[in-house]
C-alpha positions as CSV (number, residue, x, y, z in Angstrom):
1,L,-101.7,38.6,41.4
2,G,-99.5,38.6,38.5
3,S,-96.2,37.1,40.2
4,P,-96.5,33.7,40.2
5,A,-94.9,33.3,44.0
6,L,-97.0,35.4,45.4
7,V,-99.6,33.3,43.8
8,F,-97.8,30.3,45.0
9,Y,-97.4,31.4,48.2
10,L,-101.2,32.0,48.5
11,R,-102.2,28.4,47.2
12,V,-99.3,26.3,49.7
13,V,-99.0,28.3,53.1
14,P,-102.2,28.4,53.9
15,F,-102.2,24.1,52.9
16,V,-99.2,24.3,55.4
17,L,-100.6,26.6,58.1
18,F,-104.8,25.0,58.3
19,P,-103.7,21.7,59.6
20,I,-102.6,23.3,63.2
21,A,-106.5,25.5,63.3
22,L,-107.7,22.0,62.0
23,Y,-106.6,20.6,64.8
24,L,-106.8,22.5,67.9
25,F,-110.5,22.6,66.8
26,V,-110.6,18.2,66.8
27,A,-108.6,18.9,69.9
28,R,-112.0,21.3,71.1
29,V,-114.4,18.7,70.4
30,T,-113.0,15.9,71.2
31,G,-111.7,17.0,74.5
32,N,-108.7,15.2,74.1
33,G,-105.5,17.4,74.2
34,R,-102.3,15.2,74.7
35,V,-102.8,13.5,71.1
36,I,-103.8,15.8,69.4
37,R,-101.5,18.5,70.7
38,A,-99.1,16.8,70.0
39,C,-100.4,16.6,65.8
40,W,-100.4,20.7,65.6
41,I,-96.9,21.2,67.8
42,V,-95.7,18.7,64.8
43,H,-97.1,20.6,62.2
44,A,-96.3,24.3,63.7
45,L,-92.6,23.1,63.8
46,Y,-92.9,21.5,60.1
47,A,-94.4,25.0,58.7
48,A,-91.7,27.1,61.0
49,V,-89.4,25.2,59.2
50,V,-90.7,24.8,55.8
51,I,-92.2,28.5,54.9
52,P,-88.8,30.3,56.1
53,A,-86.5,27.5,53.8
54,D,-88.1,28.2,51.0
55,A,-88.5,32.0,51.2
56,L,-84.2,31.5,51.7
57,H,-84.6,29.3,48.7
58,L,-82.9,26.3,50.5
59,V,-85.6,24.2,50.1
60,R,-88.7,24.5,47.6
61,M,-92.0,23.7,49.1
62,A,-92.8,22.4,45.6
63,E,-90.6,19.6,46.3
64,L,-91.7,18.7,49.8
65,A,-94.9,18.3,48.7
66,F,-94.7,14.1,49.6
67,V,-93.7,15.2,53.1
68,T,-96.3,17.5,53.5
69,E,-99.5,15.8,52.3
70,T,-97.8,12.3,54.0
71,L,-97.7,14.8,57.3
72,L,-101.0,15.7,56.8
73,G,-102.2,12.2,56.2
74,V,-101.1,10.8,58.8
75,T,-102.2,13.0,61.5
76,L,-105.2,13.0,59.8
77,L,-105.5,9.3,60.8
78,V,-104.8,10.1,64.1
79,A,-107.8,12.7,64.6
80,I,-110.0,10.4,62.7
81,G,-109.0,8.3,65.6
82,V,-108.9,10.3,68.2
83,A,-112.9,11.2,67.1
84,A,-114.3,7.8,66.7
85,R,-112.8,7.4,70.6
86,A,-114.8,10.2,71.7
87,A,-118.1,9.3,69.6
88,L,-118.4,5.5,70.9
89,R,-118.1,7.3,74.0
90,G,-121.1,9.2,73.5
91,N,-120.0,12.1,72.1
92,V,-122.4,13.6,69.3
93,E,-120.1,16.5,68.0
94,A,-116.9,13.8,67.5
95,R,-119.2,11.3,65.5
96,A,-119.9,14.3,63.2
97,L,-116.5,15.5,63.2
98,M,-115.4,12.0,62.6
99,L,-117.4,11.9,59.7
100,G,-116.7,15.1,58.2
101,L,-112.9,13.9,59.4
102,I,-113.2,10.9,56.9
103,V,-114.5,12.6,54.2
104,A,-112.3,15.2,53.7
105,A,-109.7,12.2,54.0
106,A,-111.0,10.6,51.1
107,A,-111.3,13.7,48.9
108,G,-107.5,14.3,49.6
109,I,-106.8,10.9,49.0
110,N,-108.5,11.4,45.6
111,D,-106.7,14.7,45.0
112,I,-103.0,13.1,46.0
113,L,-103.7,9.9,43.4
114,R,-105.5,12.1,40.6
115,G,-102.3,14.4,40.8
116,A,-99.7,11.6,40.7
117,Q,-101.1,10.3,37.6
């Protein structure tokens, strides 16, 4: 792993692709397809544009950190809302999911704020 570009892609590309799998999981647990499907489609389209654009040197992913983090934050709030709604309807798995998403969001916010210093 001597190549800085390879190390960068091994760190950043999963961060861009991870939300797709996350929202597929959220849809499965909550039973909400439409709203969560929109979240993962937005992330898939974003990844399909940003990753090749970076590889072709049209844009640098590092310069898009704010956009990537904001997109993830907004859709994560939507997922928390969907999980909360399902939890209020008695879905025990959605309650656990909601708590996990809240912890993940709090950790992400902390990480972003520490990186901004």
